C-alpha positions, 0 to 999 in steps of 0.5 A, a space after each residue: 245271207 244275200 250276195 249281190 255281185 259287183 264289178 269294180 275296175 277290171 280285175 277286182 270283184 266285190 260282193 255286197 253281203 246282206 248280213 241277217 240279224 235276228 233279235 228275238 224278244 222272249 224267254 230263250 227257253 222257249 224261243 230256242 225250240 224255233 231254232 233248226 238242229 245243227 244250224 249254229 256255228 257258235 253261241 257266245 253268252 253271259 247268262 245272269 250270275 247266281 243272285 245278281 242282276 236281281 233288278 233286272 232279271 230276278 236273280 237265281 239263287 246259287 243252289 238252283 242255278 244248275 236246274 235252271 241252266 240245264 234245259 237251256 244248255 239242252 237246247 243249245 246242245 241240239 242247235 249248234 253244229 258238230 263243228 260248232 263251239 259254245 263260249 260261256 262267259 260266267 263266274 262263281 259268287 262268294 256265298 257265306 264266305 266262300 265260292 259256291 260250286 255252282 259253275 263246277 257243278 254245272 260243268 259236270 252235269 253238262 258233260 252228262 248232256 254230251 258236252 265236252 269241256 274242251 277248254 277255259 279261257 281267262 278274261 283278265 279285266 285290265 282296268 278293274 278298280 282296286 278293292 278287298 274284303 276280309 278274306 280276299 281281294 278284288 276280282 279281276 277276272 272272269 271264265 270263258 268256258 269252251 264246250 263242243 259236241 266233238 272234238 273236231 270243231 272249227 278254229 281259226 287260230 290265225 285270225 287272232 295271233 298277236 305280234 310276237 313282242 320285244 322279247 324276241 330281239 334279244 332272246 332269238 339274237 344268238 341261239 345256241 345249239 339247244 335253241 335249234 333242236 326240240 329241248 326237252 323239259 328238264 322236268 321230265 313233263 315230256 313237253 318241249 320246245 324249239 326256240 328257232 321256230 320263232 325266227 323271222 316271225 312277227 306274229 305268234 298264237 296268244 295264251 288262253 288269258 285275254 287281257 281286255 279292259 271291261 266296258 265303261 259306258 254300260 249301254 243302259 244295261 247292267 252287265 255289258 261285257 266289251 265288244 272286243 270280247 265276243 270279237 275275238 271269239 266269233 273271229 277264232 271260231 267262225 268265218 264270214 257268213 256263219 251263224 252266231 247265237 246269243 240266248 241272253 243277248 241284252 243290249 245286243 253287243 254280241 249280234 252287233 259285233 257279228 254284223 260287224 265281221 260279216 257274220 249272221 246272228 240271233 239273239 234272244 232277250 227276255 226284257 223288253 227294254 233291252 230288246 228294243 236297245 238291241 233292236 236299235 243297235 243292230 240295224 240292217 246293213 249292207 257290207 261291201 266285202 273284196 273277195 279277190 283281185 
């Protein structure tokens, strides 16, 4: 990243920020070895799901998925900073009438590598089309599993705050004495709340359920997530100038969003056609950023 200082007027300083975006063609098993230790702030990726994208990536049998991914997660552990985060978008598939356990098995094995399973987010696909099978309904959500090397990691929660909502208008209009104190749970769980803390607030923190529509224009790729999905996590776990990595970058969505948000990024892609598409979607550019007045 290169910074060029510009003055505009008497009191406003602008920085022209040249963001570095690297799109690499090849197998991430090998290409990850070229990335330095403890150099990445956020890894955000959606690898091929078991036995899916066969026409694109050949598919990995669910029984072999953990063994296939562990060498990759070992390299990811090496390159992510102690203050960094790894977010894995993945979902179990159904095999012989039941959910396969490869995601759970993978989590347990990654913990043995040193990863901390910090949190799990749910991506609720708001525009999922209806459907059913004889023993289940249509999937309308996917996992986003958060891993860290340390329990102390960078997280910028204010960057993803949401409007409080209409519920506050009536709920906070007439507060009782209980609302003005920490009200302990009647179930004896040890949890409690002080409703008055939300007086005069316009924004609040989101939950770990993210409501976003799927990508309808698939950018000529078999599994494109919406730009809003990596954007949410890039804002949450990085700042401008940080480094974002997607080892299964596909058509380049993660790197495109990182570039837009003034983050440096690296994307690795196995298929030449998607590599070319990712390059086209992440052409070099300069972002003009106002620093202060």
